[in-house]
C-alpha positions as CSV (number, residue, x, y, z in Angstrom):
1,M,57.5,-29.7,215.6
2,I,53.8,-29.0,215.2
3,N,51.8,-29.5,218.3
4,S,48.2,-30.9,218.4
5,T,46.8,-27.6,219.8
6,L,48.0,-25.8,216.8
7,I,46.4,-28.4,214.5
8,E,43.1,-28.0,216.4
9,L,43.3,-24.2,216.0
10,K,43.9,-24.5,212.3
11,K,40.9,-26.9,212.0
12,L,38.7,-24.4,213.9
13,L,39.9,-21.5,211.7
14,N,39.1,-23.5,208.6
15,S,35.6,-24.3,209.9
16,M,35.0,-20.6,210.8
17,E,36.2,-19.4,207.3
18,N,33.7,-21.9,205.8
19,D,30.9,-20.6,208.0
20,F,31.7,-17.0,206.9
21,G,31.9,-18.0,203.2
22,L,35.6,-17.2,203.0
23,N,36.7,-20.6,201.8
24,S,36.4,-19.6,198.2
25,L,39.1,-16.9,198.7
26,S,42.8,-17.7,198.3
27,E,45.0,-17.6,201.3
28,L,46.5,-14.3,200.0
29,E,43.0,-12.8,199.6
30,R,42.0,-13.9,203.1
31,N,45.1,-12.3,204.6
32,V,44.5,-9.1,202.7
33,L,40.9,-9.1,203.9
34,Y,41.9,-9.8,207.5
35,A,44.5,-7.0,207.4
36,I,42.0,-4.5,206.0
37,Q,39.5,-5.5,208.8
38,D,42.1,-5.1,211.5
39,L,43.3,-1.7,210.2
40,E,39.7,-0.6,209.8
41,K,39.0,-1.5,213.4
42,E,42.1,0.5,214.6
43,N,42.0,3.5,212.2
44,G,38.5,3.6,210.6
45,A,40.0,2.5,207.2
46,A,42.9,0.6,205.8
47,K,45.3,2.9,203.9
48,T,47.4,1.0,201.4
49,G,50.7,2.1,203.0
50,H,49.6,0.6,206.3
51,L,48.2,-2.4,204.6
52,L,51.5,-3.2,202.9
53,D,53.2,-3.1,206.4
54,H,50.6,-5.1,208.3
55,E,51.8,-8.3,209.8
56,F,49.4,-10.4,207.7
57,T,50.6,-8.9,204.4
58,A,54.2,-7.7,205.1
59,N,55.8,-10.8,203.5
60,M,53.7,-10.5,200.3
61,S,54.9,-8.6,197.3
62,R,53.3,-5.2,196.6
63,V,51.8,-6.6,193.4
64,S,50.2,-9.5,195.2
65,V,48.6,-7.2,197.8
66,F,47.2,-5.0,195.1
67,R,45.9,-8.0,193.1
68,G,44.2,-9.2,196.3
69,I,42.6,-5.8,196.8
70,K,41.3,-5.8,193.2
71,T,39.8,-9.3,193.6
72,L,38.2,-8.4,196.9
73,E,36.7,-5.3,195.4
74,K,35.3,-7.3,192.4
75,L,33.8,-9.8,194.9
76,N,32.3,-6.9,196.9
77,K,34.1,-8.1,200.1
78,I,35.8,-4.6,200.4
79,K,35.1,-1.1,199.0
80,R,36.8,2.2,199.0
81,K,35.9,4.3,202.0
82,T,35.4,7.3,199.9
83,S,36.1,8.2,196.3
84,K,39.6,8.9,197.5
85,R,42.1,6.2,196.4
86,G,44.0,4.1,198.8
87,E,41.5,3.8,201.7
88,Y,39.5,0.6,202.0
89,I,36.9,-0.8,204.4
90,V,35.2,-4.2,204.6
91,S,31.8,-4.2,202.8
92,P,28.9,-4.7,205.1
93,S,27.4,-8.2,205.1
94,D,24.4,-8.8,203.0
């Protein structure tokens, strides 16, 4: 059973995602972005191995996660930390 507090939290999250301009992203892309931000906060960057195991992305297929990374890169939401493959950070806000 869904409780009213959970519904209010979901409404608040949707509103915040709108405020930050994330509403144009798919749920998969938002989860990949959130996981990258969380891993960056903990480790300085999100390595793809850790990203695939993160709680926000662990139930996604490997292909879906990489598709999300590719889309987020094209939208300039994330970038590679260095020229080295497999390490990503969230792009600074404009």
